[in-house]
LOMAR-448256 format. One record per residue (C-alpha): y, x negated, z. Coordinates in nm, 3 decimals, m for minus. Layout:
! residues N
NODE     north      east        up
NODE         Y         X         Z
...
END
This chain:
! residues 407
NODE     north      east        up
NODE    m0.726    m1.711    m1.654
NODE    m0.369    m1.684    m1.466
NODE    m0.065    m1.528    m1.639
NODE     0.295    m1.620    m1.631
NODE     0.561    m1.355    m1.744
NODE     0.885    m1.403    m1.918
NODE     1.206    m1.193    m1.930
NODE     1.344    m1.209    m2.265
NODE     1.578    m1.007    m2.482
NODE     1.630    m0.954    m2.865
NODE     1.827    m0.729    m3.103
NODE     1.710    m0.394    m3.150
NODE     1.708    m0.158    m3.488
NODE     2.040    m0.032    m3.390
NODE     2.195    m0.361    m3.277
NODE     2.172    m0.336    m2.866
NODE     2.018    m0.563    m2.661
NODE     1.642    m0.470    m2.566
NODE     1.497    m0.607    m2.235
NODE     1.134    m0.741    m2.291
NODE     0.892    m0.906    m2.124
NODE     0.605    m1.125    m2.257
NODE     0.283    m1.184    m2.041
NODE     0.165    m1.529    m2.119
NODE    m0.210    m1.710    m2.042
NODE    m0.146    m2.018    m1.889
NODE    m0.427    m2.144    m2.114
NODE    m0.499    m2.153    m2.456
NODE    m0.335    m1.822    m2.661
NODE    m0.595    m1.646    m2.844
NODE    m0.330    m1.408    m3.036
NODE    m0.006    m1.219    m2.981
NODE     0.016    m0.874    m2.930
NODE     0.291    m0.593    m2.930
NODE     0.260    m0.329    m2.696
NODE     0.477     0.030    m2.738
NODE     0.466     0.247    m2.424
NODE     0.484     0.635    m2.393
NODE     0.787     0.859    m2.461
NODE     1.088     0.816    m2.236
NODE     0.877     0.578    m2.031
NODE     0.937     0.209    m2.003
NODE     0.757    m0.125    m2.047
NODE     0.683    m0.142    m1.707
NODE     0.496     0.162    m1.628
NODE     0.171     0.102    m1.468
NODE    m0.082     0.163    m1.796
NODE     0.153    m0.089    m1.985
NODE     0.185    m0.356    m1.724
NODE    m0.158    m0.365    m1.617
NODE    m0.334    m0.379    m1.930
NODE    m0.067    m0.665    m2.063
NODE    m0.175    m0.859    m1.749
NODE    m0.529    m0.796    m1.816
NODE    m0.518    m0.895    m2.215
NODE    m0.317    m1.205    m2.096
NODE    m0.590    m1.305    m1.863
NODE    m0.816    m1.308    m2.165
NODE    m0.599    m1.523    m2.375
NODE    m0.395    m1.231    m2.563
NODE    m0.039    m1.291    m2.505
NODE     0.124    m0.963    m2.454
NODE     0.489    m0.848    m2.561
NODE     0.640    m0.510    m2.417
NODE     0.987    m0.392    m2.438
NODE     1.192    m0.080    m2.312
NODE     1.295     0.131    m2.634
NODE     1.682     0.125    m2.728
NODE     1.833     0.355    m2.440
NODE     1.528     0.314    m2.185
NODE     1.479     0.115    m1.906
NODE     1.689    m0.201    m1.889
NODE     1.761    m0.203    m2.262
NODE     2.114    m0.119    m2.404
NODE     2.187     0.158    m2.629
NODE     2.208     0.528    m2.625
NODE     1.898     0.715    m2.589
NODE     2.053     1.045    m2.736
NODE     2.099     0.829    m3.061
NODE     1.757     0.731    m3.107
NODE     1.482     0.907    m3.236
NODE     1.104     0.856    m3.383
NODE     1.196     0.651    m3.708
NODE     1.410     0.409    m3.461
NODE     1.127     0.340    m3.228
NODE     0.946     0.249    m3.536
NODE     1.256     0.025    m3.639
NODE     1.222    m0.144    m3.257
NODE     0.883    m0.233    m3.309
NODE     0.946    m0.385    m3.640
NODE     1.251    m0.584    m3.495
NODE     1.034    m0.695    m3.186
NODE     0.738    m0.809    m3.449
NODE     1.037    m0.989    m3.613
NODE     1.139    m1.158    m3.297
NODE     0.801    m1.279    m3.209
NODE     0.705    m1.432    m3.535
NODE     1.075    m1.632    m3.518
NODE     1.005    m1.729    m3.135
NODE     0.656    m1.749    m3.105
NODE     0.414    m1.630    m3.344
NODE     0.366    m1.285    m3.531
NODE     0.183    m1.033    m3.336
NODE    m0.182    m1.006    m3.458
NODE    m0.263    m0.693    m3.223
NODE    m0.039    m0.391    m3.233
NODE    m0.097    m0.158    m2.912
NODE     0.043     0.191    m2.859
NODE     0.016     0.432    m2.560
NODE     0.066     0.843    m2.625
NODE     0.391     0.837    m2.851
NODE     0.393     0.468    m2.874
NODE     0.055     0.495    m3.022
NODE     0.197     0.720    m3.312
NODE     0.481     0.437    m3.340
NODE     0.241     0.157    m3.380
NODE     0.057     0.362    m3.665
NODE     0.394     0.422    m3.847
NODE     0.496     0.054    m3.797
NODE     0.154    m0.140    m3.890
NODE     0.221    m0.122    m4.250
NODE     0.539    m0.321    m4.179
NODE     0.392    m0.579    m3.976
NODE     0.165    m0.752    m4.240
NODE     0.023    m1.016    m3.989
NODE    m0.103    m0.760    m3.773
NODE    m0.509    m0.763    m3.792
NODE    m0.546    m0.458    m3.562
NODE    m0.421    m0.145    m3.408
NODE    m0.511     0.014    m3.099
NODE    m0.409     0.370    m2.976
NODE    m0.413     0.504    m2.616
NODE    m0.362     0.885    m2.579
NODE    m0.158     0.916    m2.873
NODE    m0.076     1.208    m3.087
NODE    m0.181     1.250    m3.448
NODE     0.167     1.404    m3.525
NODE     0.503     1.279    m3.407
NODE     0.584     1.607    m3.353
NODE     0.371     1.651    m3.058
NODE     0.623     1.511    m2.836
NODE     0.841     1.825    m2.873
NODE     0.618     2.021    m2.656
NODE     0.773     1.833    m2.368
NODE     1.070     2.028    m2.426
NODE     0.960     2.348    m2.592
NODE     1.155     2.571    m2.362
NODE     1.512     2.403    m2.512
NODE     1.389     2.394    m2.858
NODE     1.627     2.706    m2.954
NODE     1.942     2.551    m2.775
NODE     1.892     2.217    m2.972
NODE     1.862     2.408    m3.292
NODE     2.170     2.619    m3.211
NODE     2.411     2.408    m3.057
NODE     2.286     2.090    m3.182
NODE     2.192     1.936    m2.869
NODE     2.047     1.989    m2.493
NODE     1.980     1.819    m2.209
NODE     1.633     1.823    m2.090
NODE     1.436     1.729    m1.771
NODE     1.150     1.486    m1.863
NODE     0.910     1.328    m1.608
NODE     1.231     1.376    m1.361
NODE     1.512     1.263    m1.523
NODE     1.771     1.436    m1.752
NODE     1.770     1.281    m2.127
NODE     2.006     1.410    m2.428
NODE     1.785     1.518    m2.726
NODE     1.995     1.592    m2.999
NODE     1.896     1.797    m3.326
NODE     1.884     1.507    m3.530
NODE     1.550     1.383    m3.312
NODE     1.392     1.721    m3.387
NODE     1.484     1.668    m3.796
NODE     1.300     1.327    m3.798
NODE     1.011     1.433    m3.624
NODE     0.941     1.650    m3.878
NODE     0.995     1.427    m4.165
NODE     0.705     1.217    m4.032
NODE     0.360     1.232    m4.204
NODE     0.163     1.008    m3.951
NODE    m0.199     1.101    m4.108
NODE    m0.084     0.964    m4.432
NODE     0.037     0.624    m4.243
NODE    m0.276     0.559    m4.098
NODE    m0.508     0.615    m4.432
NODE    m0.272     0.361    m4.585
NODE    m0.256     0.145    m4.320
NODE    m0.574    m0.126    m4.413
NODE    m0.602    m0.268    m4.023
NODE    m0.904    m0.216    m3.827
NODE    m0.844     0.047    m3.572
NODE    m0.979     0.138    m3.232
NODE    m0.882     0.473    m3.063
NODE    m0.875     0.522    m2.685
NODE    m0.894     0.871    m2.558
NODE    m0.965     1.100    m2.271
NODE    m1.165     1.412    m2.338
NODE    m0.982     1.538    m2.019
NODE    m0.623     1.461    m2.137
NODE    m0.398     1.743    m2.031
NODE    m0.096     1.608    m2.225
NODE    m0.216     1.483    m2.590
NODE    m0.570     1.686    m2.669
NODE    m0.884     1.505    m2.803
NODE    m0.852     1.690    m3.115
NODE    m0.537     1.416    m3.172
NODE    m0.776     1.138    m3.196
NODE    m1.015     1.297    m3.397
NODE    m0.737     1.360    m3.678
NODE    m0.634     1.017    m3.642
NODE    m0.989     0.866    m3.644
NODE    m1.081     1.091    m3.966
NODE    m0.769     0.976    m4.144
NODE    m0.823     0.613    m4.090
NODE    m1.044     0.408    m4.292
NODE    m1.297     0.164    m4.198
NODE    m1.365    m0.025    m3.995
NODE    m1.254     0.196    m3.706
NODE    m1.397     0.275    m3.348
NODE    m1.354     0.552    m3.106
NODE    m1.374     0.488    m2.730
NODE    m1.374     0.756    m2.482
NODE    m1.176     0.714    m2.156
NODE    m1.410     0.994    m1.988
NODE    m1.197     1.157    m1.687
NODE    m0.887     0.937    m1.682
NODE    m0.531     1.085    m1.712
NODE    m0.299     1.059    m1.986
NODE    m0.094     0.778    m1.802
NODE    m0.415     0.608    m1.683
NODE    m0.284     0.571    m1.330
NODE    m0.621     0.461    m1.182
NODE    m0.596     0.088    m1.248
NODE    m0.963     0.065    m1.317
NODE    m0.892     0.308    m1.638
NODE    m0.631     0.015    m1.767
NODE    m0.866    m0.263    m1.694
NODE    m1.167    m0.058    m1.899
NODE    m0.917    m0.023    m2.179
NODE    m0.798    m0.399    m2.166
NODE    m1.176    m0.532    m2.121
NODE    m1.289    m0.320    m2.405
NODE    m0.975    m0.400    m2.645
NODE    m1.033    m0.778    m2.585
NODE    m1.395    m0.751    m2.692
NODE    m1.347    m0.562    m2.987
NODE    m1.027    m0.749    m3.114
NODE    m1.193    m1.075    m3.127
NODE    m1.369    m0.983    m3.449
NODE    m1.020    m0.945    m3.596
NODE    m0.738    m1.193    m3.416
NODE    m0.917    m1.505    m3.320
NODE    m0.685    m1.792    m3.409
NODE    m0.809    m2.033    m3.645
NODE    m0.902    m2.367    m3.499
NODE    m0.601    m2.633    m3.506
NODE    m0.618    m2.894    m3.741
NODE    m0.741    m3.206    m3.670
NODE    m0.536    m3.521    m3.750
NODE    m0.693    m3.778    m3.956
NODE    m0.544    m4.061    m3.704
NODE    m0.689    m3.834    m3.424
NODE    m0.360    m3.887    m3.274
NODE    m0.219    m3.613    m3.011
NODE    m0.020    m3.313    m3.190
NODE     0.318    m3.363    m3.132
NODE     0.593    m3.146    m2.964
NODE     0.788    m2.937    m3.170
NODE     1.105    m2.784    m3.044
NODE     1.313    m2.545    m3.240
NODE     1.593    m2.261    m3.180
NODE     1.461    m1.907    m3.166
NODE     1.813    m1.781    m3.291
NODE     1.793    m1.537    m2.968
NODE     2.088    m1.628    m2.751
NODE     2.292    m1.941    m2.774
NODE     2.071    m2.195    m2.653
NODE     1.700    m2.067    m2.629
NODE     1.471    m2.275    m2.810
NODE     1.081    m2.254    m2.873
NODE     0.864    m2.500    m2.749
NODE     0.528    m2.587    m2.920
NODE     0.285    m2.846    m2.761
NODE    m0.054    m2.813    m2.940
NODE    m0.194    m2.471    m2.872
NODE     0.111    m2.410    m2.560
NODE     0.391    m2.180    m2.621
NODE     0.707    m2.206    m2.363
NODE     1.065    m2.140    m2.408
NODE     1.357    m2.355    m2.324
NODE     1.712    m2.235    m2.253
NODE     2.010    m2.277    m2.015
NODE     2.105    m2.069    m1.750
NODE     2.363    m1.756    m1.758
NODE     2.634    m1.948    m1.608
NODE     2.609    m2.179    m1.890
NODE     2.596    m1.924    m2.167
NODE     2.218    m1.923    m2.199
NODE     1.956    m1.628    m2.137
NODE     1.800    m1.800    m1.868
NODE     1.472    m1.711    m1.998
NODE     1.339    m2.061    m1.977
NODE     1.351    m2.370    m1.784
NODE     1.671    m2.593    m1.902
NODE     1.621    m2.965    m2.083
NODE     1.661    m3.116    m1.739
NODE     1.405    m2.867    m1.544
NODE     1.132    m2.991    m1.809
NODE     1.206    m3.349    m1.720
NODE     1.153    m3.265    m1.311
NODE     0.867    m3.046    m1.441
NODE     0.719    m3.379    m1.598
NODE     0.819    m3.600    m1.275
NODE     0.658    m3.332    m1.056
NODE     0.342    m3.280    m1.248
NODE     0.263    m3.621    m1.285
NODE     0.333    m3.722    m0.914
NODE     0.089    m3.426    m0.816
NODE    m0.159    m3.556    m1.075
NODE    m0.129    m3.903    m0.972
NODE    m0.169    m3.822    m0.622
NODE    m0.496    m3.646    m0.647
NODE    m0.658    m3.894    m0.845
NODE    m0.574    m4.118    m0.572
NODE    m0.712    m3.906    m0.318
NODE    m1.048    m3.860    m0.493
NODE    m1.082    m4.202    m0.558
NODE    m1.047    m4.293    m0.188
NODE    m1.239    m3.949    m0.029
NODE    m0.897    m3.803     0.103
NODE    m0.872    m3.461     0.248
NODE    m0.512    m3.402     0.172
NODE    m0.533    m3.016     0.100
NODE    m0.333    m2.914    m0.203
NODE    m0.036    m3.136    m0.330
NODE     0.307    m2.963    m0.433
NODE     0.580    m3.133    m0.512
NODE     0.954    m3.037    m0.524
NODE     1.202    m3.224    m0.757
NODE     1.577    m3.197    m0.762
NODE     1.765    m3.358    m1.052
NODE     2.174    m3.421    m0.965
NODE     2.433    m3.634    m1.148
NODE     2.588    m3.870    m0.902
NODE     2.803    m4.177    m0.854
NODE     2.588    m4.485    m0.816
NODE     2.839    m4.597    m0.559
NODE     2.766    m4.281    m0.364
NODE     2.385    m4.330    m0.402
NODE     2.265    m4.536    m0.120
NODE     1.905    m4.481    m0.187
NODE     1.898    m4.551    m0.558
NODE     1.887    m4.936    m0.557
NODE     2.116    m5.205    m0.660
NODE     2.223    m5.289    m1.023
NODE     2.340    m4.944    m1.124
NODE     2.703    m4.847    m1.199
NODE     2.907    m4.531    m1.299
NODE     2.761    m4.161    m1.301
NODE     2.363    m4.154    m1.286
NODE     2.070    m3.921    m1.280
NODE     1.903    m3.870    m0.938
NODE     1.565    m3.714    m0.903
NODE     1.489    m3.653    m0.541
NODE     1.103    m3.569    m0.498
NODE     0.991    m3.382    m0.161
NODE     0.627    m3.415    m0.159
NODE     0.403    m3.195     0.066
NODE     0.040    m3.205     0.149
NODE    m0.163    m2.959     0.335
NODE    m0.415    m3.137     0.505
NODE    m0.300    m3.412     0.826
NODE    m0.235    m3.742     0.748
NODE    m0.114    m4.017     0.945
NODE     0.191    m4.280     0.921
NODE    m0.023    m4.544     0.724
NODE    m0.157    m4.274     0.468
NODE     0.187    m4.113     0.431
NODE     0.332    m4.458     0.331
NODE     0.037    m4.525     0.074
NODE     0.079    m4.191    m0.069
NODE     0.460    m4.270    m0.131
NODE     0.356    m4.600    m0.273
NODE     0.121    m4.436    m0.499
NODE     0.381    m4.140    m0.581
NODE     0.598    m4.423    m0.734
NODE     0.328    m4.567    m0.977
NODE     0.321    m4.195    m1.161
NODE     0.394    m4.310    m1.548
NODE     0.679    m4.067    m1.551
NODE     0.821    m4.222    m1.266
NODE     0.805    m4.565    m1.404
NODE     0.943    m4.425    m1.721
NODE     1.245    m4.275    m1.580
NODE     1.300    m4.577    m1.360
NODE     1.253    m4.838    m1.626
NODE     1.381    m4.649    m1.936
NODE     1.214    m4.571    m2.266
NODE     1.333    m4.630    m2.633
NODE     1.416    m4.295    m2.839
NODE     1.408    m4.362    m3.204
NODE     1.549    m4.081    m3.405
NODE     1.539    m4.013    m3.783
NODE     1.664    m3.740    m3.995
NODE     1.417    m3.549    m4.206
END
């Protein structure tokens, strides 16, 4: 199954715009998952990107984002802490709930694993939680800057070097870590749990996995990552996690079968505002979830095709399907068929190839059809004739009745 990636933004816990990516299967979506990355990492770290992509190939849509002040997200990292990360996760779940569907699976890597354990009770729709190399205490992260702890305590803040980058850590960060009780959150989580951890993890020891596992109630599962490193830098380790996670989660997150309408009519298309940005819309068509938006130049977020883009998509898709059916019926070796569609508004008097009988400003769609195979002039002319018989083409040419009701 192929994957498509959408770039999105949403408002985080501190009111800042957070950058996100949503990996979507091209087929039916089994469930949505929310992924939390490791401390000072970003949504694009190898482990997050690879696991998200592999899960999407298996039908699980994965939403990952940069916490406040990290990556492409706005805000000041120095003003964040573990609690604000948890609140960012809850905000991300709220965004998914409003724009797509609430996450049924929560996944966290390293400190992100601790964060999803703390956030889980606040995401009622989540049925399962997965941690990867997670610490059993949020305070564990302080070992990354242990040499600077005295300076932070004395002066209230310090600049520390983490993974080759400099971050400002304030005393409120340490105080917040000390106030967390992660084992209590795990014990009261009431969700299925799977714990991935490598016995050779040099950053977060295996004893952390044992403490999380012991605190959790059933159902719970532990999976050893053998000789994987903490960041899962080997591609095979990330794929292994995704394979096991997808199979395990099937027991808890499978979507219920869609209701069958009594008259057997196809499900209607539903379009509704997401509340994110000025124009962003959620598009629901059966099991499929898409976004519609406007470009940034028009005040949108550019998070999806525009309404006219969707019309062009319909024309292009219908054209290639129509040509494919004709080629198969006639035994033509066309190879791959592709269509480029351009839309513009022009004055009828200036459009020499728009036909007669039109006045004023009109919509003009131009199709450029390409085939990989060799065709002679006669076949090419026939293909152009067949393209004009595409149902969407006919709808656009002849017009349609639109009946509108207020409910």
